[in-house]
C-alpha positions in Angstrom: 18.5 -18.2 -13.0 15.5 -17.2 -15.1 13.2 -14.6 -13.4 9.4 -15.0 -13.8 7.2 -12.2 -15.2 5.9 -11.5 -11.7 9.4 -11.4 -10.2 10.4 -8.7 -12.8 7.4 -6.7 -12.0 8.2 -6.9 -8.2 12.0 -6.3 -8.5 11.7 -3.2 -10.6 9.6 -1.3 -8.0 11.8 -2.6 -5.2 15.0 -1.2 -6.9 13.2 2.2 -6.9 11.4 2.0 -3.6 14.2 0.9 -1.3 16.7 3.7 -2.2 13.8 6.2 -2.2 12.8 5.4 1.4 16.4 5.5 2.5 17.0 8.9 1.0 13.7 10.3 2.5 14.7 8.9 5.9 18.1 10.6 5.9 17.2 14.1 4.9 15.9 16.8 7.3 12.1 16.5 7.8 10.5 18.9 5.3 8.6 21.8 6.9 5.4 20.7 4.9 5.5 17.4 6.8 5.8 19.3 10.2 2.9 21.5 9.3 0.8 18.5 8.4 1.4 16.8 11.8 2.0 13.5 10.2 2.1 10.4 12.3 5.6 9.1 11.7 4.8 5.7 13.4 2.2 5.1 10.7 4.7 6.0 8.1 7.3 3.7 9.5 4.9 0.8 9.7 3.6 1.4 6.2 7.1 1.9 4.7 8.3 -1.5 6.0 5.1 -3.3 5.2 5.5 -2.3 1.5 9.2 -3.1 1.7 8.8 -6.6 3.0 6.0 -7.2 0.5 8.2 -6.3 -2.4 11.1 -8.3 -1.0 9.2 -11.4 -0.3 7.5 -11.7 -3.6 10.6 -10.8 -5.5 12.3 -13.8 -3.9 9.2 -16.1 -3.8 6.6 -14.8 -6.3 4.3 -17.8 -6.2 4.5 -19.2 -2.6 3.2 -18.3 0.8 5.6 -17.8 3.7 6.8 -21.1 5.1 8.5 -20.5 8.5 10.4 -23.8 8.1 12.3 -22.5 5.1 15.4 -20.3 5.2 14.2 -17.7 2.9 11.7 -16.0 5.3 14.3 -15.9 8.1 16.9 -14.3 5.8 14.4 -11.7 4.7 13.5 -11.1 8.3 17.2 -10.8 9.3 18.0 -8.4 6.5 15.1 -6.1 7.0 15.3 -6.0 10.8 19.1 -5.2 10.7 18.5 -2.6 7.9 15.7 -1.1 10.1 18.1 -0.8 13.1 20.9 0.7 11.0 18.4 3.1 9.4 17.5 4.4 12.8 21.1 4.7 14.0 22.0 6.7 11.0 19.1 9.0 11.5 20.7 10.2 14.7 23.3 12.0 12.5 20.8 13.8 10.4 19.8 17.4 11.5 16.3 17.5 12.9 16.0 13.7 13.2 16.8 11.3 16.0 17.3 7.6 16.7 14.0 6.5 18.1 13.4 2.9 19.4 9.6 3.4 18.8 10.3 4.1 15.2 12.3 0.8 15.0 9.3 -1.0 16.7 6.9 0.4 14.2 9.3 -0.8 11.4 9.3 -4.2 13.0 5.5 -4.2 13.4 5.3 -3.6 9.6 7.6 -6.4 8.7 6.0 -8.9 11.0 2.5 -8.0 9.9 3.5 -8.5 6.3 5.2 -11.9 6.9 2.2 -13.2 8.9 -0.1 -12.1 6.1 2.1 -13.7 3.5 1.8 -17.0 5.6 -2.0 -17.2 4.7 -2.3 -15.5 1.3 -0.5 -15.6 -2.1 0.4 -12.6 -4.3 -2.9 -11.2 -5.5 -4.8 -11.3 -2.2 -1.8 -9.9 -0.4 -1.5 -7.0 -3.0 -5.2 -6.2 -2.4 -4.8 -6.1 1.4 -1.6 -4.0 1.2 -3.1 -1.6 -1.3 -6.2 -1.2 0.9 -4.2 -0.6 4.1 -1.9 1.9 2.2 -4.9 3.9 1.0 -6.5 3.8 4.4 -3.4 4.9 6.4 -2.3 7.5 3.8 -5.7 9.1 3.7 -5.8 9.4 7.5 -2.2 10.2 8.0 -2.7 13.8 9.0 -5.4 16.0 10.6 -4.4 18.8 8.2 -6.3 19.4 4.9 -4.2 17.6 2.2 -6.1 19.5 -0.5 -4.6 22.8 0.9 -1.1 21.5 1.6 -0.6 19.4 -1.5 -3.6 20.1 -3.9 -2.1 18.4 -7.0 -0.8 15.4 -5.2 -4.1 15.0 -3.3 -6.1 15.2 -6.6 -3.9 12.7 -8.3 -3.8 10.3 -5.3 -7.4 9.5 -5.2 -8.1 8.4 -8.8 -4.8 6.5 -9.0 -5.3 4.8 -5.6 -8.8 3.7 -6.1 -8.3 2.8 -9.7 -5.4 0.7 -8.9 -7.3 -1.0 -6.0 -10.2 -1.8 -8.3 -7.9 -3.4 -10.9 -6.3 -5.5 -8.3 -9.8 -6.4 -6.8 -11.0 -7.5 -10.2 -7.9 -9.7 -10.7 -8.8 -11.4 -7.4 -12.4 -11.8 -8.5 -11.3 -14.2 -11.1 -10.2 -16.6 -8.3 -13.8 -17.2 -7.1 -16.2 -15.7 -9.7 -16.4 -17.4 -13.1 -15.3 -15.2 -15.9 -18.5 -15.8 -17.7 -20.7 -14.7 -14.7 -23.9 -12.7 -15.6 -23.1 -9.1 -16.2 -25.2 -7.5 -13.5 -23.7 -9.8 -10.9 -20.2 -9.2 -12.2 -20.7 -5.4 -12.1 -22.1 -5.4 -8.6 -19.3 -7.5 -7.2 -16.6 -5.5 -9.0 -18.0 -2.2 -7.6 -18.8 -3.4 -4.1 -15.3 -3.8 -2.4 -13.8 -0.6 -3.9 -16.9 1.6 -3.0 -16.9 -0.1 0.4 -13.3 0.8 1.0 -13.9 4.3 0.0 -16.9 4.7 2.4 -14.9 3.1 5.2 -12.0 5.3 4.7 -14.1 8.5 4.6 -16.4 7.4 7.5 -13.2 6.9 9.6 -12.1 10.4 8.5 -15.4 12.0 9.7 -15.5 10.1 13.0 -11.8 10.9 13.8 -12.2 14.5 12.9 -9.9 14.5 9.9 -10.4 16.1 6.6 -13.3 15.0 4.5 -13.5 16.2 0.8 -16.6 15.6 -1.1 -14.7 16.3 -4.3 -12.2 13.5 -3.5 -15.2 11.0 -3.1 -16.6 12.0 -6.4 -13.1 11.7 -8.2 -12.6 8.2 -6.5 -16.1 6.9 -7.5 -15.5 8.1 -11.0 -12.0 6.2 -11.2 -13.6 3.0 -9.8 -16.5 3.3 -12.3 -14.1 4.0 -15.2 -12.0 0.9 -14.4 -15.1 -1.4 -14.0 -16.7 -0.2 -17.1 -13.4 -0.5 -19.1 -12.8 -4.1 -17.9 -16.5 -4.9 -18.6 -16.2 -3.7 -22.2 -12.9 -5.7 -22.7 -14.6 -8.9 -21.2 -17.5 -8.3 -23.6 -15.4 -8.0 -26.7 -13.6 -11.2 -25.9 
């Protein structure tokens, strides 16, 4: 069986991601995580949303979920049983417990992903999953991540919003002609990433979470850098 380019790009992260979340779930909870008051239910939801995304598009890179086909039920079977076993094993880890609510959060992530994949193909789904990941990770804790993890927090913002912008521009080619007028192209390219950033930070303010102006500036700079770079590449073609 010959794997497509997209399958290779999906399988490689999957081979790293799945063992990583297994290891992280079966070690004592780091003190830093306890200090940050992280919502573990959000982490469980997000971890399994990303897992089922990688699994589905590794198996079926170019197709939506079809509930009449066996592939989706096999993936659901494997991930649900893995989630159950994952929770049972956590009962033997010091400081952790087997929690049915964590399992339900896992299941919610899996079902959300599969329903999403029923309506959209790879690139739109990647855009949604990336946006959800940014939103949830940014508002995961009420503590100040710039104090707890200054380097990680600084790196996260340009990488996350830069990647989201790349995926958004890739999606733009589905509905906007590649030869679209430059002002219109630039406005559309900037609109959704900036909109996501404002929505995330507005929610942080409303919910009483950490808001960092420096993070906003770094994120805007990353978005602008990606848009300008792609615009210059398009111009040279």
